[in-house]
TORSEZA-806426 format. One line per 2 residues: number of its first residue (from 1); for each residue z, y, x of N, C-alpha, C, O. Coordinates in pm, whole numbers, m for minus. Atoms other than C-alpha are relative to their C-alpha. Layout:
N
NUM) Z/Y/X/Z/Y/X/Z/Y/X/Z/Y/X  ...
//
This chain:
239
1) 69/32/m124/1027/1049/1269/m136/70/2/m186/115/m101  126/m73/m18/707/1200/1410/m111/m56/m89/m187/19/m149
3) 106/62/80/483/951/1233/11/42/m147/m89/71/m212  m19/m39/139/637/1035/895/m37/145/m24/m94/179/m129
5) 32/m141/16/600/1409/951/m151/22/3/m205/100/m75  147/m13/m7/234/1376/1052/m65/m55/m127/m159/4/m180
7) 54/57/124/166/1153/754/15/96/m116/m77/114/m195  m25/m93/109/322/1404/518/m94/120/9/m145/168/m92
9) 86/m116/m15/120/1689/665/m145/m32/m38/m210/47/m106  136/35/33/m211/1507/636/m14/m44/m146/m121/m31/m206
11) 2/33/143/m119/1377/290/m16/125/m83/m85/125/m186  8/m126/74/m79/1734/176/m142/56/5/m190/115/m92
13) 138/m47/m13/m426/1817/307/m93/m80/m91/m167/m23/m170  71/91/90/m586/1517/137/49/m142/26/20/m198/132
15) m61/130/m24/m403/1185/92/m98/m111/35/m60/m209/99  94/110/m21/m720/977/107/m30/m26/145/m71/m137/181
17) 30/19/m142/m761/1031/480/93/m105/61/56/m170/159  m95/94/m54/m455/814/538/m53/m143/m7/m17/m227/77
19) 58/132/10/m648/511/424/m82/m37/121/m73/m149/171  84/26/m115/m893/541/707/82/m7/128/55/m90/215
21) m86/5/m118/m626/615/965/70/m135/8/71/m199/113  m74/126/m2/m422/312/864/m91/m118/25/m51/m213/92
23) 95/108/m25/m731/90/860/m37/m5/149/m42/m113/208  32/m4/m141/m824/206/1211/114/m57/81/93/m142/168
25) m116/45/m76/m473/149/1341/21/m149/m18/51/m220/78  m25/141/29/m442/m189/1169/m100/m90/75/m59/m184/142
27) 99/87/m62/m770/m336/1294/m3/15/151/m33/m81/222  m14/m16/m145/m727/m186/1641/117/m85/50/108/m151/153
29) m117/81/m37/m385/m348/1654/m31/m148/0/14/m221/88  37/141/5/m530/m683/1550/m83/m40/121/m66/m149/175
31) 83/29/m118/m786/m664/1833/86/m3/126/65/m87/214  m89/1/m114/m514/m576/2082/80/m129/6/96/m188/113
33) m79/122/4/m304/m872/1969/m81/m121/46/m29/m209/114  84/113/m39/m596/m1110/2016/m19/m9/151/m43/m116/205
35) 21/m4/m146/m625/m999/2380/127/m34/76/123/m46/199  m127/27/m66/m259/m1075/2454/33/m147/4/m24/m226/m72
37) m49/137/m4/m88/m1396/2551/94/m22/m119/143/75/m176  m91/25/114/124/m1567/2281/137/66/21/195/119/m74
39) m130/m62/m26/443/m1442/2451/m7/152/m18/82/212/m78  18/m144/14/314/m1085/2473/m21/37/m145/29/140/m191
41) 27/m28/141/192/m1102/2116/128/2/m82/145/85/m172  m128/6/73/538/m1197/1992/84/124/23/160/164/m65
43) m78/m118/m31/688/m894/2164/m63/125/m59/7/215/m105  70/m122/41/422/m640/2064/m26/10/m150/m38/120/m204
45) 35/0/143/352/m744/1706/101/75/m86/59/150/m174  m94/m76/84/680/m608/1557/m20/149/9/m7/219/m92
47) 23/m142/m17/607/m266/1702/m122/46/m81/m116/148/m150  119/m34/77/256/m262/1552/28/m6/m150/m21/78/m225
49) m31/14/142/392/m378/1218/76/121/m52/46/172/m160  m80/m116/43/646/m94/1200/m89/124/m9/m84/196/m109
51) 88/m117/2/388/172/1293/m103/m10/m110/m134/89/m177  99/24/106/133/18/1058/58/34/m135/m5/103/m215
53) m67/m24/129/378/29/769/27/148/m22/10/198/m133  m32/m141/16/478/389/835/m125/86/m21/m117/191/m85
55) 125/m73/27/115/505/839/m57/m34/m135/m113/52/m203  65/49/122/5/298/542/81/31/m126/25/51/m233
57) m88/m14/116/306/348/316/87/125/13/116/169/125  m84/m120/m4/518/650/221/147/m30/25/233/8/m54
59) m137/43/m25/831/508/382/93/116/30/207/117/m17  m84/m114/m31/961/836/519/37/76/m129/151/118/m146
61) m23/m68/128/925/997/176/97/m84/m84/180/m28/m156  m93/85/73/1107/696/28/142/15/54/238/22/m23
63) m132/m19/m57/1394/737/272/63/131/m48/181/136/m80  m49/m129/46/1424/1101/173/38/m6/m149/138/53/m191
65) m36/16/141/1417/1006/m195/129/m77/m18/210/m44/m106  m124/78/8/1691/748/m139/120/87/39/226/78/m22
67) m109/m87/m44/1901/1008/47/43/95/m109/161/131/m117  m32/m92/110/1882/1237/m255/92/m65/m102/162/6/m175
69) m86/72/95/2060/968/m459/131/m44/63/222/m90/m7  m112/60/m72/2314/876/m191/135/59/m39/238/m8/m30
71) m126/m64/35/2575/1124/m308/52/m37/m138/167/m6/m171  m42/39/135/2588/983/m662/101/m115/7/93/m201/94
73) m95/111/8/2879/758/m756/m75/m131/m23/m47/m231/43  88/115/20/2623/514/m891/m136/52/m45/m145/134/m136
75) 136/m39/33/2247/558/m904/m78/m123/m37/m104/m208/49  79/114/44/2052/309/m1111/m135/m6/71/m177/m115/110
77) 126/6/m75/1719/410/m947/19/m51/143/m58/m135/189  m22/44/m137/1863/366/m598/38/m148/4/m7/m220/93
79) m37/141/2/2020/32/m690/m122/m89/m24/m135/m196/35  120/79/29/1688/m91/m831/m90/m10/123/m143/m117/152
81) 85/1/m120/1497/9/m517/63/m83/110/m8/m154/182  m69/82/m101/1760/m148/m291/m17/m149/m31/m22/m231/60
83) 21/140/36/1711/m471/m483/m147/m40/19/m178/m155/51  143/29/m12/1331/m444/m471/m43/m20/145/m115/m115/174
85) 56/m4/m135/1275/m373/m101/8/m133/76/m90/m169/141  m1/127/m75/1395/m707/45/m99/m103/m55/m129/m201/14
87) 91/96/62/1154/m886/m192/m147/34/22/m235/m46/m9  136/m54/m2/844/m679/m114/m100/m96/66/m205/m125/10
89) 96/84/m73/681/m908/144/m17/m136/m65/m130/m182/m80  13/133/61/760/m1242/m21/m74/9/m133/m154/m79/m165
91) 74/m20/126/637/m1109/m358/m148/22/29/m233/m34/m40  140/m27/m34/318/m979/m195/m70/m128/43/m184/m152/4
93) 61/125/m47/253/m1314/m24/m29/m95/m114/m136/m156/m119  21/94/114/298/m1514/m344/m108/51/m94/m185/m29/m147
95) 103/m55/88/81/m1275/m547/m139/m20/61/m231/m59/m10  131/15/m64/m204/m1286/m294/m46/m146/0/m164/m175/m17
97) 35/143/7/m191/m1665/m282/m46/m37/m139/m141/m113/m155  36/31/139/m205/m1681/m661/m136/61/m37/m217/m5/m102
99) 129/m63/30/m496/m1433/m686/m113/m77/67/m219/m98/7  104/76/m70/m692/m1630/m424/m28/m132/m70/m141/m179/m72
101) 18/126/74/m634/m1946/m625/m73/22/m131/m152/m63/m173  66/m27/128/m748/m1785/m949/m144/47/15/m223/35/m78
103) 136/m45/m27/m1062/m1639/m788/m52/m69/126/m73/m3/228  34/76/m123/m1168/m1916/m546/m133/37/64/m149/22/185
105) 131/m33/m55/m1526/m1799/m506/m21/147/28/m132/188/60  15/m145/m13/m1456/m1427/m477/m13/39/147/59/m13/233
107) 18/m52/m135/m1579/m1244/m168/3/153/m6/m72/215/m82  3/m144/m16/m1493/m887/m77/m88/32/122/m152/m58/177
109) 89/m39/m110/m1673/m693/197/34/m74/129/m55/m102/210  m44/63/m124/m1467/m863/471/m3/m152/m4/19/m217/98
111) 5/143/10/m1501/m1217/339/76/m53/m122/118/26/m206  m70/60/114/m1338/m1461/94/149/34/1/205/68/105
113) m141/m36/11/m985/m1402/m31/91/m88/83/200/m46/120  m81/91/m79/m857/m1704/161/m13/24/151/62/m33/230
115) 18/m32/m143/m983/m1565/494/127/68/53/189/149/m17  m127/m49/m54/m690/m1481/724/7/152/1/107/209/m42
117) m3/m144/m10/m784/m1118/784/5/65/m138/75/164/m159  m1/m50/136/m852/m1059/415/138/m19/m62/188/69/m133
119) m132/28/55/m521/m1221/325/104/99/57/191/147/m16  m93/m94/m62/m334/m999/574/m15/139/m64/85/204/m96
121) 25/m131/61/m498/m685/431/45/2/m144/100/102/m190  m42/7/141/m433/m799/74/151/9/m13/202/77/m102
123) m145/m5/4/m66/m855/144/49/141/27/143/188/m39  m38/m139/m27/m40/m507/293/m21/88/m123/60/176/m151
125) 28/m80/117/m198/m361/m20/106/m22/m109/152/73/m172  m100/29/104/45/m538/m254/137/54/43/213/103/m40
127) m122/m63/m49/334/m429/m34/m4/152/m27/95/211/m70  15/m143/21/201/m74/m56/24/39/m144/93/136/m172
129) m21/m30/142/188/m81/m435/148/m5/m35/196/77/m113  m142/11/31/551/m193/m444/80/115/60/175/164/m3
131) m69/m114/m61/663/80/m204/m24/125/m82/68/203/m105  27/m116/85/488/341/m414/75/m10/m132/122/91/m184
133) m76/18/123/652/193/m722/146/41/23/205/113/m58  m137/m39/m31/992/227/m558/15/150/19/115/208/m24
135) m3/m145/m21/912/583/m453/m3/73/m135/70/170/m154  6/m60/134/821/670/m814/136/m6/m68/178/90/m133
137) m131/16/61/1155/535/m929/99/100/59/174/164/m15  m95/m90/m66/1349/740/m674/m28/147/m36/65/226/m50
139) 36/m138/29/1156/1059/m753/m3/28/m150/m12/143/m193  4/m18/147/1157/998/m1129/m132/52/m49/m138/123/m149
141) 133/m52/32/785/1067/m1140/m106/m93/57/m83/m159/158  112/79/m54/451/889/m1093/m96/87/81/m208/46/109
143) 87/m91/m73/314/1188/m901/m51/m59/130/m166/m36/167  42/58/m129/304/993/m573/m120/m93/m19/m211/m95/64
145) 115/89/27/70/735/m726/m120/82/m43/m231/56/2  108/m84/48/m138/998/m903/m68/75/112/m191/87/115
147) 52/m88/m103/m179/1213/m595/m46/m74/126/m134/m24/197  31/70/m124/m200/952/m316/m65/m136/m23/m180/m158/15
149) 48/138/10/m239/587/m413/m125/m13/m85/m221/m79/m44  113/12/90/m477/623/m706/m130/55/63/m231/m16/62
151) 124/m49/m62/m733/850/m527/m47/m86/117/m167/m103/139  37/84/m115/m722/627/m220/m68/m128/m47/m169/m169/10
153) 60/122/52/m795/314/m423/m139/28/m59/m231/m52/m43  129/m36/62/m1076/490/m612/m108/16/108/m223/m21/87
155) 99/m23/m106/m1245/584/m285/m29/m125/81/m144/m148/119  19/112/m93/m1192/266/m85/m37/m133/m66/m117/m208/m10
157) 19/133/54/m1194/m30/m320/m145/m33/m36/m191/m142/m3  140/37/31/m1552/m11/m452/m86/m30/123/m157/m130/122
159) 79/34/m118/m1714/9/m105/44/m131/67/m36/m201/127  m51/124/m58/m1490/m278/8/m21/m120/m92/18/m232/m61
161) 30/104/98/m1605/m477/m297/126/m67/m53/132/m189/m72  m122/46/68/m1257/m506/m441/m10/45/m144/7/163/m174
163) 21/m36/141/m1316/m518/m814/133/30/m68/239/m19/m28  m122/m45/68/m1071/m361/m1053/70/m114/m71/190/m106/m97
165) m65/114/64/m1009/m695/m1220/103/m64/93/204/m117/46  m98/51/m96/m833/m805/m901/124/85/2/236/33/10
167) m115/m91/3/m611/m497/m909/81/m22/m126/204/m27/m122  m71/24/128/m527/m557/m1275/76/m133/6/190/m142/m40
169) m66/130/m12/m449/m923/m1201/123/11/90/228/m46/60  m113/m17/m90/m226/m822/m911/116/69/m70/231/29/m52
171) m107/m72/68/m32/m578/m1127/68/m84/m108/188/m71/m132  m59/91/98/17/m840/m1398/93/m99/70/203/m126/21
173) m84/94/m74/151/m1087/m1142/123/69/58/230/9/68  m114/m75/m49/372/m816/m996/103/19/m110/223/9/m86
175) m91/m12/115/519/m757/m1341/78/m130/m20/200/m127/m38  m66/130/18/594/m1128/m1375/102/m26/110/213/m70/82
177) m90/27/m111/747/m1153/m1029/127/84/m7/237/34/14  m116/m87/7/974/m854/m1075/90/m34/m118/212/m22/m109
179) m78/36/117/1082/m965/m1419/91/m120/28/202/m128/m24  m78/121/m25/1202/m1299/m1283/91/14/124/192/m57/133
181) m76/m5/m124/1336/m1192/m942/101/114/5/195/111/85  m96/m109/3/1515/m868/m1023/101/m23/m113/76/m100/m205
183) m95/4/109/1824/m828/m1235/m61/74/m120/m145/162/m102  54/m72/118/1750/m715/m1593/16/150/10/m72/225/m33
185) m22/m144/m9/1900/m375/m1518/m101/66/94/m156/171/62  95/m57/m95/1678/m313/m1215/m142/m8/m55/m220/86/m40
187) 135/14/58/1368/m446/m1390/m23/108/m106/m132/164/m115  12/m101/104/1434/m209/m1680/m24/137/59/m99/217/2
189) 19/m129/m67/1452/86/m1440/m143/12/52/m204/118/41  133/m1/m61/1122/m9/m1271/m111/m4/m103/m219/50/m79
191) 108/32/94/928/m106/m1582/m81/121/m46/m204/111/m46  84/m112/45/822/239/m1712/m102/46/104/m215/83/71
193) 90/m42/m108/671/326/m1376/m108/m103/27/m223/m68/55  100/105/m15/499/m10/m1343/m102/8/m112/m221/m9/m89
195) 92/m13/113/351/36/m1690/m94/119/21/m213/112/m12  84/m118/m26/225/381/m1590/m108/m33/102/m223/8/85
197) 99/39/m102/53/237/m1282/m103/m95/m60/m222/m83/m33  93/92/65/m99/m43/m1488/m101/77/m87/m219/43/m90
199) 90/m78/86/m241/215/m1729/m105/75/81/m217/95/34  97/m71/m84/m408/402/m1441/m117/m89/39/m229/m40/57
201) 105/93/m43/m605/90/m1346/m49/m88/m115/m108/m194/m92  36/80/115/m667/m34/m1697/m150/m2/m24/m225/76/35
203) 141/15/32/m1000/m141/m1838/m55/126/m67/m174/156/m55  44/m124/62/m1012/182/m2037/m37/106/104/m121/192/79
205) 29/m97/m106/m1015/379/m1711/m114/m47/88/m203/30/123  100/55/m92/m1226/148/m1495/m82/m107/m69/m43/m223/m75
207) 96/97/51/m1518/m16/m1667/m73/m60/122/m123/13/207  53/64/m119/m1648/m273/m1418/m145/41/26/m188/44/142
209) 142/m30/m18/m2011/m172/m1478/m29/149/17/m145/189/29  19/m145/m8/m1953/206/m1453/m41/39/141/38/19/233
211) 47/m30/m136/m2161/330/m1154/75/112/69/62/130/190  m70/m113/m62/m1937/633/m1098/99/m47/107/132/28/198
213) m98/51/m96/m1694/410/m907/m65/m82/112/6/m143/192  67/91/m92/m1957/234/m695/m15/57/141/m33/m21/235
215) 13/m56/m135/m1977/476/m401/66/137/5/87/202/m97  m67/m128/m17/m1810/784/m258/m54/70/124/m33/22/235
217) 61/m69/m115/m1994/1034/m35/100/60/97/61/99/207  m100/m55/m89/m1666/1158/114/43/m95/111/117/m55/201
219) m52/102/m91/m1617/836/312/m13/41/145/86/33/218  20/m35/m140/m1767/955/643/80/122/42/131/129/153
221) m79/m120/m31/m1597/1295/623/145/m35/23/207/16/116  m138/38/m16/m1258/1135/580/20/m89/121/127/m87/181
223) m11/80/m120/m1326/887/857/13/92/123/90/64/214  m9/m94/m111/m1381/1182/1093/137/64/8/192/80/117
225) m134/m57/m1/m1054/1341/989/104/m102/44/199/m67/114  m92/105/m42/m876/1009/1035/m2/m18/151/101/m42/212
227) 10/12/m145/m1007/989/1390/75/114/69/137/93/173  m72/m112/m57/m866/1337/1458/150/m24/m7/223/6/88
229) m144/29/14/m526/1231/1326/43/m108/98/152/m100/154  m34/106/m95/m532/916/1541/13/58/140/103/20/214
231) m8/m64/m130/m600/1129/1849/128/83/13/190/86/119  m122/m81/m3/m312/1360/1757/122/m88/18/213/m55/94
233) m113/92/m16/m75/1067/1719/12/m49/143/121/m54/200  0/49/m137/m177/933/2058/43/111/98/118/87/192
235) m32/m112/m88/m152/1277/2220/147/37/0/198/87/100  m142/m37/8/205/1328/2099/92/m120/29/214/m112/12
237) m80/114/m42/317/984/2215/60/m79/m114/157/m152/m93  m54/75/113/375/844/1866/m41/m145/7/28/m231/m48
239) 44/139/m12/180/531/1952/m34/m27/146/m73/m138/181
//
């Protein structure tokens, strides 16, 4: 679809710009929903959710990765991802609820973890991590996380006051959830990639007091590029 092709093109230029585009689209969509009647909101929300997911997550790339396995008599990676995907939202919701309970006084830039908007954004992030995990399994590589997800988190999380201890806690809870909800065979397929992602966000990589992660001068430049991409999407009738 058009959205997937545009996302791929801008990801190739610099994946971090997608974070700003998706944030703009998400919060604009939330404002639009607030202006609608309950009946209108029920009709329009699914559309916004689908577009939001396709901008925020590498779904098109995942579909292509799954298609590459479709011709196999049996593909353990494809089977594992097929088992993972229906669980993504429920796992994300339970993880965010647990993190909020474990850090009751924590406040990010947008408010406390129990705040509705913060909870919605947090669930989207945990969903995104799972989609990237599935993509890594299908591609047999952690390149997608190294090239897209990791740089995006490094640039956005510190200004948003999302400490790395929350990310590490989320990944630990994700490990627990997948271990109990997936079959042993599927969990075994996913585990090496999950361990690789955990290592990227480990305490050895991100010392909480290290000032190098506290700000990023590229933020405004990428916001400008995100605005250009949003205009292009609108101009081509994708939204």
